[in-house]
Each structure stands twice: as structure tokens, then as C-alpha cells.
C-alpha positions in Angstrom: 127.2 22.4 111.2 124.0 21.6 112.9 124.3 20.8 116.5 121.2 18.4 116.3 123.2 15.6 113.5 123.5 12.6 114.7 125.3 9.4 113.5 123.9 5.9 113.9 125.7 2.6 112.7 123.2 -0.2 111.7 124.1 -3.4 111.1 123.3 -5.4 107.7 121.8 -9.0 107.3 125.0 -10.0 106.5 127.3 -8.8 109.0 128.1 -4.9 107.4 127.7 -1.8 108.3 125.9 1.5 107.2 126.7 4.9 108.2 123.6 7.2 108.0 123.6 10.5 110.1 120.7 12.6 110.0 119.5 15.6 110.7 115.6 17.0 112.3 113.2 16.0 114.6 112.3 12.4 112.8 109.3 14.1 110.8 108.9 14.9 108.0 111.8 12.5 106.4 113.9 13.4 102.8 116.9 11.1 102.4 119.6 12.5 100.1 121.2 10.1 97.9 125.1 11.7 97.7 127.3 11.7 94.5 129.7 9.2 93.0 132.8 9.6 94.4 131.1 10.9 97.9 130.2 9.6 101.4 127.5 10.2 102.4 128.0 13.7 104.4 125.5 16.2 104.6 126.2 19.9 103.6 125.3 22.5 106.1 123.0 24.3 103.9 120.8 21.6 103.6 120.6 21.3 106.4 119.3 24.6 107.1 117.2 24.6 104.1 115.3 21.6 106.0 115.7 22.4 109.1 113.4 26.1 107.9 111.0 23.7 106.0 110.4 21.4 109.3 111.9 18.6 107.2 114.8 15.6 108.7 117.1 15.4 106.0 119.0 11.6 106.3 121.8 10.3 104.4 124.3 7.5 104.7 127.5 6.0 103.2 126.7 3.8 99.8 127.9 0.3 101.4 131.8 0.1 99.8 131.8 4.1 100.8 133.2 5.4 104.3 132.7 3.9 107.4 129.9 1.3 105.3 130.8 -2.0 104.6 131.4 -2.6 100.8 128.7 -5.2 98.6 130.5 -6.6 95.7 128.6 -6.8 92.4 125.5 -4.5 94.0 123.4 -3.2 91.5 121.5 0.3 91.8 118.6 -1.4 92.9 120.1 -3.0 96.1 119.9 0.7 97.3 116.0 -0.3 98.2 117.1 -2.7 100.7 119.0 0.0 102.5 117.0 2.7 103.0 114.5 -0.2 103.6 116.7 -0.6 106.2 117.4 2.8 107.9 113.9 3.5 107.7 112.9 1.0 110.4 115.6 2.0 112.4 114.8 5.6 112.7 111.0 5.0 113.3 109.6 6.6 109.8 106.9 5.1 107.7 107.4 7.7 105.0 109.8 9.8 103.1 110.8 12.0 100.5 114.0 10.9 98.3 116.8 13.5 96.4 119.2 12.4 94.4 123.1 14.0 93.5 124.9 12.7 90.2 125.3 9.4 90.8 122.5 9.3 93.5 120.1 10.1 91.1 119.8 6.5 90.0 119.3 5.6 93.9 116.4 8.2 94.3 115.4 6.7 91.2 115.3 3.2 92.4 113.5 3.9 95.8 111.2 5.8 93.8 110.7 1.9 91.8 110.7 -0.5 94.5 109.3 1.5 97.8 106.0 3.2 96.9 104.7 2.1 100.5 107.1 4.0 101.8 107.9 7.1 99.9 106.2 9.8 98.3 108.0 11.8 95.6 111.5 11.3 94.5 113.2 14.6 92.6 117.2 13.8 90.4 119.7 17.0 90.0 122.2 16.2 87.4 121.8 12.3 86.8 122.4 10.1 84.6 120.3 7.6 82.6 120.7 4.1 82.1 123.1 3.0 80.2 120.7 0.4 78.3 118.0 2.9 78.5 115.7 2.6 74.7 116.2 4.6 72.3 119.0 6.7 74.2 121.8 6.6 72.3 124.6 6.8 75.6 128.1 5.6 74.0 127.9 9.0 71.7 127.9 10.8 75.1 131.3 9.6 76.2 133.8 11.4 76.6 137.3 10.1 74.6 138.4 9.4 78.5 135.5 7.9 79.6 135.0 5.9 76.7 138.5 4.8 76.7 137.9 3.8 80.3 135.2 1.4 79.2 136.9 -0.1 76.6 139.6 -0.8 79.4 136.7 -2.3 81.5 135.5 -5.0 78.8 138.9 -5.9 77.6 141.0 -6.3 81.1 139.4 -5.6 83.8 142.8 -5.9 86.4 144.1 -3.3 84.4 141.2 -1.3 84.8 140.7 -2.1 88.6 144.4 -1.2 88.9 144.0 1.6 87.4 140.7 2.7 89.1 143.2 2.3 92.8 146.0 4.5 91.3 143.3 7.3 90.5 141.7 7.1 94.3 145.6 7.4 95.8 145.9 10.8 93.3 142.5 12.2 94.8 142.9 11.4 97.9 146.8 13.4 97.4 145.3 16.1 96.2 144.8 19.0 98.4 141.5 21.1 98.3 143.3 23.9 95.6 144.3 20.6 93.3 141.1 19.3 94.0 139.2 22.4 92.8 141.6 22.6 89.7 141.7 18.3 88.5 137.7 18.8 88.4 137.0 22.6 87.0 138.7 20.8 84.0 136.3 21.4 80.7 133.7 22.6 82.9 131.0 25.4 82.8 131.9 28.4 84.5 129.3 28.4 87.3 130.7 24.6 88.2 134.2 26.0 88.5 132.9 28.8 90.8 131.3 26.3 93.0 134.3 24.3 93.3 136.2 27.3 94.7 133.8 27.7 96.5 132.1 26.7 100.7 130.9 23.8 98.6 134.2 22.4 96.5 135.1 22.8 100.9 132.1 20.5 101.3 132.4 18.1 98.6 136.3 17.6 98.6 136.1 16.3 102.2 132.9 14.1 101.4 135.2 12.7 98.9 138.0 12.0 100.8 135.5 10.8 103.7 134.0 8.5 100.9 137.6 7.2 99.5 139.0 6.5 102.1 139.2 2.9 102.8 139.3 1.8 100.1 138.0 2.2 96.5 135.6 -0.6 96.9 133.0 2.2 96.9 134.2 3.8 94.1 134.4 0.9 91.8 131.1 -0.8 92.5 129.4 2.4 92.1 130.9 3.1 88.9 129.9 -0.5 87.3 126.3 -0.5 88.9 125.6 3.3 87.8 127.7 2.7 84.7 128.0 -0.4 82.9 125.4 -2.7 84.2 121.4 -3.2 84.6 120.1 -0.9 87.4 118.2 -3.7 88.5 114.5 -1.8 88.1 112.9 0.1 85.7 112.3 3.9 85.8 109.9 3.7 83.2 107.3 1.4 86.3 107.7 4.5 88.5 104.2 5.5 89.9 105.0 8.1 92.2 105.5 11.9 91.5 108.9 12.7 90.1 110.6 15.7 88.8 113.9 16.3 86.8 116.8 19.3 87.1 119.9 19.4 85.0 121.3 21.7 84.2 121.8 23.1 80.2 125.1 23.7 81.2 126.3 20.0 82.7 129.6 19.0 81.3 129.6 16.4 84.2 126.6 14.8 82.9 125.0 15.7 80.0 121.7 17.4 79.4 120.7 14.4 77.3 120.4 12.2 80.4 118.5 14.1 82.4 116.2 15.2 78.7 115.3 10.8 78.9 114.6 10.5 82.1 112.4 13.9 82.3 110.5 12.6 79.0 110.4 8.9 79.8 109.3 8.9 83.1 105.6 8.5 83.4 104.0 11.8 84.8 107.9 13.1 85.3 107.9 17.7 86.3 111.8 18.9 85.2 113.4 22.0 85.5 116.3 22.4 82.7 117.5 25.4 83.1 121.0 27.1 80.5 122.3 29.0 84.1 122.9 25.7 85.1 125.6 24.0 85.4 126.3 20.2 87.0 126.6 21.7 90.9 124.6 24.4 90.8 121.0 23.4 92.2 122.7 20.9 95.1 125.1 24.5 95.8 122.8 26.9 95.8 119.2 26.4 94.7 118.1 23.3 97.0 115.7 25.2 98.9 113.6 25.0 95.5 113.8 20.8 95.4 112.9 20.6 99.1 110.1 23.2 98.6 108.9 20.7 96.0 108.9 17.3 98.0 107.9 18.8 101.0 104.7 19.3 99.3 104.2 15.6 99.3 104.9 15.2 102.9 
């Protein structure tokens, strides 16, 4: 990892803490919102690409993940207050944001709610809101996801218990087991990434995120997939670009299409050669290049 990586523990207004990573000199800041489950651990290739472009890359553990305190009942929109606090602590007055997978909605929250701070936003394989108008969210659920949702609605106690059990299982997996399990039913490109360098980083970030407990994962799941996000993506007025793979078997392409078609003025790159992980693993340079135009 780059030698200029710095870790900060920020105190939140309610007496909690927020773990922040920063790589760079503090100029031309890009805040990265990572997936679910995950901790805000920066991938070395992202840091290297940001450095080449003169960008400072910042990420953080969302509440309940890694070394950040839980914030039960949080919404996606609540991340805007976290990013505002980070900007004040690190002393930057403008930034761009990108969000990968479950981080995508959080990047969009910053675009919608922090337009005095955030100048541009990008999403990579992001889900769309479950309550999005004109979007048949339920039809895109896999059988397992549909059963999980039904259990959440019918028996929250059992849903919580199964979530804790799933966390323990993930933590027990070796790197090889993790790559095999997450590859099942996924695109050839994503299987390749999971068994390579990106998979090593992802395994490390996921286990770091889940190590303290299941709160971060459960709260992310509810905030992203089972609740209103707390803001309207259609209200976004800053530049947005949507990256989404046509071969994405984690978050179906219909999510990316809805975001691209409904966020005002959004640009889109929807490629048949991309799965869920391809852009984050191999082409973050494209995302950084686009964002850098606005900084």
C-alpha cells in the first residue's frame, strides 16, 4: 500500500467514531464509497491511479463496519453528514465522489444533498432505489433474495439470526473459499477478478468490515434495499456518470439503466464486456479521469 496512506479516527456528534483513510496531499479530493459488506479499505491500484492524476483519495468505514461505531436505523442519506464531517476534519471545501456497488447509493446521496461540496459523482454497478417510480424492483430479485426479503417482512428475529450466521460463515472462509462462493453464478470476468489480485483485496476488506459484528451489514442491507434512501435521485443537479456492466450478475443492468435514464443529465457507460467488478478492478482510471475534469 502507498506509503502516504493515513488513517484518522474521527469523533462523531453522538460520541461514536468514524474510521477514515486518506492517500494524497489533500488537494483535488475524491471520496470513495465502497460496497456492502465492506470496510473503507483503499485498493492499491486505486491509490496509484489517483496519485498519477494528482488526486487525493479518501474512504471510510460506514457506521457499523470495521472500526466505525454502529448507527442503528441509519438511512443512505445519513452518509451526507459523515462526508460533511470528514471534509471539515480533513479541510477540503470541494470534492468529487464515486460509489462502487452498495456504495453507489451513498455517492448519489452526496450528489443530491451536498451540492455545495460535491462537484461530480460516479457510480459503478450501483443498485437503484427499491421504491423507484416505474422500476419493477421485485422482478429482478433472485430466488434467494426474494426468500430473504420475505423472511425480513415475516420474521425479523429470524432474519437477524440468519444474518449473524451468514457473517460467521463469511469470516470462516479462506481466501480460496471466498472466491469460489462469491463466483457462483457470476460472469466469467467477475470470476477471474475474484480469483486474482482484486479478490485478495476484496476478501481483506470484507473480513475487516465484518470483524466487529453484523451491524454494518444489516444496517446497509436495510438502508439500501428495504427502505427509502432518504433523498430523491431525480433531484440531483451536479454531473453524474453511471458505469454498469451488461454482464453484471450481482446487480442487474436494469438498475444501471434506471439510474442513467432518471438522474437528470446523467451520462452512462453500459458495456457488454463488463461484469460487476470489472470497472472497479481494472478501469478505475476511466472513473478518475472523468471526475478529475470537474475538480
